[in-house]
N, C-alpha and C positions, 0 to 999 in steps of 0.2 A: 220573206226571201223566198217561200214555197211558191207565191201567191204570182210574185214575178216572173220566177221559172215558169211556171204553170202556162202563166200568161204568153212568156215569150214562146215558148213550146206549143201552143195550140195557132200560132200565123207562122204558116207557111212560109209568106216572103219577107217574115225576119229573121224566119230559123237559118234561108239559104241566106240571109245577107252573112248570116256568123258564119255557116260553113265556108263562103268564098275567104272572109280576111282570117278564117283560121290555116285555111290554104295559101293565101299571100302570105302570111309568116311562117310557114314552112319552107315557101320560097326565096324566104327573105325579103323579102317587097313587102316592109316593115309598113314605110310612107305610104303605100296604098293603101294598107289595112286600115291605117288610124281614123282616117274620118267615119268609117262604117264601125270602130269600134265606140270612135266620140257619140254618135247617135244611141246607139244601142245601149250604152250607159246611162243614156239622160230619157232615155225614155222606160227602163227597166233596171234600176236602181240600186234594187235589192240582192243583184244574183253577181255571188261575187266571183265565179267564174269569168267572167265579163269582163269584171274588172280587174280581174290575174293577168289574164291575156294582151288586152289593153297595155297592162303593164308592160308583158312580155316585148310587146309591138313597141311603145316606146324608149322600150331599154336599145332594141335592132336600131331602133330611128336615133340614137343618141338623145334622146327628148326625157334628160333622168331626173328633171323635175316632175314633170308629168308621169314619170314610174316608179315614183316614189310616191305619186301620191295617190295612182290606183291602187298598186300593194298596200297602201296603209288603211282603202277604205277593207278592200277585198280582208283584209286581218283585223277588223271588226266585225266586219259582216259574217263570219267563217270562225269566230272566238272561240268556239264548241268542238271545231271539225281538224281532229290531231293531225292528221297525216294532210291535210291544205296545211297547217302551220308552220310544221315542218317544210311542204313547199317554198313557201312565201320568207322562212327565213335565209332559205339558199338561195332567193334570189335576192334580199335583203344583204346576203354577202358578197355577189357579183357587184353590187354597186357600193360595195365597200364602206357600210351603213353596221357598224359596230350594236348601235345599243340596236335598232329597232330586229335586228337577224338575229341576238340574242333572248329578243322580247315572244320573239317568235315562237323559237324552241323550249322557253319555259311554257308558254303557253299550252304549249303540244302538251306538256306531262299533265300543266291542270287539267286540260280537257281528259285524258287518256292517261290516267295512271299506268294501267294496266299494258301499255302500248312498247312494248321492246324497241320497237324506230323510233316512239321519239324520247327514251329516254337515253338512249346512244346515241344520236344524234345531239342531246343537249352534252349527254359526256363528251361528244369529242369537241364539241364549240368549246367549250372549259376549259381543254385538250388542249386547244390554241390561244386562250389566254393567259393561259401558266397556269390556270386556277385548282391546278392536280386535287386539289381536298374537294371541292365541288365536284371534280370530273367522278373522283374516287365514288363518293355519295350518291352521285345518281346511277354507275354502273349497282354497288352494291343496294340498289332499291329495285334497280333493275331485277337484280337475281332472287332478292330477297320474294319477288310476283313471281320469276322463272329461273328456280334453282336448278343452274349446271346449262343455262342456255349457251350455243357453242358462241355467238358471236358477242354476250357480253361478258362473259369468260377470257376470251379471245382477248378483249379490250380491257378489260380488269390485268389481261398481265402487262400489255401495255402502258400504260397508267406502277405499275407496280417496278416497271423498265427504266419510266421516265424518271421516277422517284429512287433512280438507283438499289432499287432491290432486286438486283439481278437472280440471287439463286431462287429467292421465291415465285421469281418468274420462269425462269424454267422448270418449276417443278409442277409448277398451274400449267403447263404447254406443252411439258412430255405426259404428262396425263388429258390432255385434250387430242392430243397426235393420237393418244394408243386408243381414244374410243371411236376413231376413224369414221368423223364427223362428215355425214352426206355433204355439206355444203362448198360447193368447191372454194367460193371465197374463204369462208376458214381455211379447206384446207392449205390454201394458199396463202393465206396471210399467220397465218399460226408459224408456220415453217419458216418465212422468210424470217416473223421476229424472235425466232429460237434463232436464227442464225446472227440475228443482229446481240442477240443475248448473249453465246456463250463465246461470241466475239471477246463482248467486255470480260468474261471471265479468264479472257484469255486462248482459247483453245483455240485456236484460228482453221486448222483442215477436220476440226467440225464445222465448225462456222462457214465455208463454203461449205462441205457436204449437204446444210441442211437449204442452203439457197440454192444451189444446184437444183435439189427435191420441189424444194418450193416453184420457182421457174418454170421446172416443165411440166408438171400440174397447167400453172399458168399457160402454160406454149399450147395445149389444149383446148381452150375453152374462144380460139379463133383463129383463123388461117393466116398464120403469122408466116407462113411461106410466101401469102401475093404479098403482105405488109413489107417485107426483106424486099421482094422486086421492086412492090413501086418507091420505096424508098434508092434502091440500086438506080432507078430510072433518071429520078430528080437526082440523084447524086451525077450521075454522065450531063446530064441535059445543064448543073449549074456547072462543072467543070468546063466544059467548051464554051459557057458563057465567060469564066474568069479568066478566059487563055484567049480569048479576043479584044479583052481591057485594056487599054494603053496609057499611062504617064496619061497623053494627050486629053483624053479622055475622062480621065477623072478631075483634071485642074478643070478642062471647059464646065462640068457640072460641080466645080465648087465656088463658078465667080460669077455674079457678081456674091462679095460675102454680104449677103443681109442679112439680120438679125432675122432667126430663124421662125421667129413666131411668136404670138405673147410675152416673153420674159425674158429674159436680161442674157440669154445661154441655154442651150441644148446641147447634153455631156449623154451618149451613145455609153454607156457600161456592157460590156458581153464578155465574152471567151465561149471556156469550155464548160455547160455545168458542172458544180463541184469543184471550183477552181477559184472562193471565193472570194465571188461576187457579192454576194450578202452581206458580208464585210467589210465588204471595199464599202456599198450604197448604202450601210448604218453611218459609218468615220464619218461621213460625205452628209448624209440626213441630217446629223448633229450639228452640221454650223447653219445657223439661225438667215445667213442667205443663201441656202441651198433646200430644194426639196425634189428630193429621190424617192423616183416611184416603184416599188415592187412587185414587179411580175406584173406590170400591167397587161392589157390588152387588145390597147389601142395601137400599137403596130402591125403587129397581126392581125388583128381582123379589119382595118381601116385601111391596110395599106398591101400589105403581104399579100394575104388571101383576097382582096380585090384582085389581085395585079397575077397572083400562081393558083388558081381553084385548087379544090383537094385534089391529092393529099398535096399538106401544107410539106414549102418547100421544092413542089413544081418550081422550075424555073422559065421566068419570062426572056423571049431571046433578048439579047443585048440590043440588036434593030429598035427593036419595041420598049426599050427601059431608056432607050438613046431619046426614041422619036416622040418622047412625053412632054406634051405643051406645057409650060409655064401656068396656062388656067388650070389644066387638065393636077399639076403638082400644086399647085394652089388651094384647089379643093378637094384636097388629098390629105395636106396640111391643117388644114383645118377643121378638117373631120377626125384627126390625130389627135388636137390637140384638144375638142372634144370632148373627146373619149377619154384619155388622158388625165382631164380635170374632173370626172364624176365622183370622187371619192373629197373633193375642194365647195369650200361657198364661196372660194370667190376666187378671179383669177388671177396664180401669183406672177404679177407685170414686174416688180421689179427684184426676182428670186432668179438664180441660174438652175435649170431642169435637170435633173439628174433619172433617164429612162433606164436599170436595170431588169436586163431578160436574157438571158443567156441564149435561149437559142437561135433568135434572129441574129446574134452573129454571121450567121451562111448569108443571110441575104442582106450582107453589110453593103454593097454596090447600090442595092436600092434602099437604103438610109441616104448617102452617098448623092442620089439620083436627085432623091425630096428636099432633105436639105441641107442647103449651100451654109457652110460655113458649120458645121458639124464637128466638134468632139466626141473625138474617139478614144475610148479608155478600155484596155481590154489587160482580163484576170488572165496571171500564170499560176500554175501551179505541175509540182514534179507528172507529169504524164502518168507515171506511173501509182501518184496517192491519185491521182484523178480516178483514173480508171477502176480500182477497185472501191473506193465511196460510188462512183455513179451503179456498180456494180450490187451491191448496198441496198439501193434505194430500192423500194418498191412501188411503181409511180403505173400509173394506170397507160392500159397497152393501145401505143397507139404507132403507125408505121417508121414514128423514128425513134419510141421507147422499144419498140419488139428489140431494138439493138443490142439492149441490156439485159438478154436471153441467156447472155452468155459472156466468158469472157474474152472470144476472138471477134463476136460483129460490137462488142462495147470498143474496144482498143479500133476498131474499122470505123465507127462516131467517133471517137477522137479523130481521127487521124480526117476523116472528110473536112468535119469542122475545122480543124486547125489548121489544114491547108487552106483555108478559103481566106486566114488572118495571115498566113503569108505570103500568098498573092498578093493581095492587100497591101500588107505594109510593103514589098518589093513594091510593087507599084507608082505609091506613094502619091503624095497629090493633095494629102489630108492632113490634122491636125492630132494626133494620136501618140498614145504612151501605155508603155505595158508596165504590170505592178504584180509583181511576183507576192504569193502568198506569205511563203516562206520569209523574205524581207520584210512582207507585211508584218508578220506576231513575233520572231523577232525584234523590231524595233518600229510597236503602233503609229506613235506620234513622229519618225522621220520620215516612215512612208508615207503616212494620211497627210504630211506637212505638205511632200511632193505633187500629194494628188491634187490635194487640195488648192495647189499654187498652179499644178495646171488646168485646174477646172476657172482660174483668175482671181482667184479669190486667198485671205493671210490664212492660215490655220486660228482657230480659234478655240476657246478654251475648254469647252465645250464638250468639242469631239474627242477629246480624251474620259470622257467619262460616258461614251456610246450608249456603253451595252443598257447604262441606266436609263438612258432619252429608250432605249429599244422595249423595255419593259412595261412599260406604260405603250405602246403600241400591237397594235393588231397584224403580225406577219401572212408573209400568201405563201412566201419559199416555204419549199419541203424542211429546210433549216431553223425552221420559226423556234425550236427548244432549242438553239446551240445559241444564238448571236445577243440574246440577250446575257448570256456570262462574259466576266470578262477573258482576253485575249488570248490564249495559253499554246502549246505548242504540239498537244499529248497528236496532231494527225500529222505533225509534219514526219514524213519516211515509215509514213504507216505501211508501204508495200511491204518492208520485208518483210515483213508476218506471211507476207505470202506470196513469196519470192516462189517460189517453189507451182502454188498454180498460177504465177505469171510469167513463168518459162517461157511457154510456148510463145509469146506475144514479146517477149523483150525483143526479138528484132524490127519488131515493126513500128514498135515506138521508140528505136532508138537514136534516128533524125530528130524526132521532135525536144528530144531528151539534147541532143548537141544543138540545135538550132534556138532551145532557150535558156541554155549555160544550167543544167544539169549532169551530176556525172555520171556515167554510163560505167 
């Protein structure tokens, strides 16, 4: 490897070609970058970085077979580079290749047993696979080499919480917070997790206090005011577009009712985050004639961001959406399905596909423009339960997620997204169904049967044991640890415990409670 790298670096011409390929990838021109990488890896086959970058370019160009080959080659060449193995594990994760991702994280630890980054990356992976004992072993091994490491202690507290040992988790977190760790990520995560822990211990006003403190620290890490302005501008543009839509336009978009792609049918499962979409998805996915995709990148990357560049959610004008030609829309559908199928070994031609991803509900008009005949399944839940549940999420900061830094903005985000659904529901002209979380947990088979029949299939006995099926799957939703459990009603009416904190937003959410049939 060293000889090939030295040889490459001595060639001014090849270095220039490499740099140009890197620049093309940064700009998103993945297809144009691939010929250079193909040439470079052929002539310098022992440079792991070249293979890794070819894998990145291939992923961006939806050439997933090539990406897997390139990442696998890089994995072999850099087997003794711990940090590089972690990077590769993250890319295999993005490709939804569970076995290869785990192998990289495990190899990272073997390559450098003293690496905190490697140990905690492996622990996080095991936790995602719900292997809590293995995750705990990885953290304890890290702490044995690095006693008192703040990040490791924070992960240990998370695993204690996952194991329902909340009193121990609280003690550990309080000790960690008292040390006043300088790491801003630990400052945020420890307080946020403590809020979740004391919520489980029944101290609800204290939980809110810790969440607010965590979010105030996170607020200092970015220009949140600008994020808010970008988000609000996008929302104004979207509302203007929706105001111009008519039932006649929607009906025109939905005819002719062609099959939406290489499948028996396509269902978009949306609604507001934390409305029970993952539970709905798992019930449907347990049906042998349905394949449900969990938090797929396909629509966002191949349609939404292509038509509405960053920040995500910016509205394409109604005229531009209406003027999309059939060839352009067919190209988008082709790329969408190619991206969607990255985790499959072959196309599911005889299956009904369910794409579950709540946030693109705000782009429902684009879904209907690109996919004639689309079925839309919308998850509903008491708006106050949704808002408090969203506030409890510790998410990466984006213009949309920045709304969850306060209860007031969380309520605004709920209002903005559900206004899209109410407007589209009012317009009609497409096939839709609402499913309430409260009905689903009260009668899983009855409500599950109703949504399955909406998708065009009869109820299957396997769906009654959907949580058993979920235990054998790697899930990408933030609620991956919850849906592998039998259905329960513990989260219904949770907002009552936080009624005092929610009092300032009650009037704002009142219209949505009434619209969706919840008592006020």
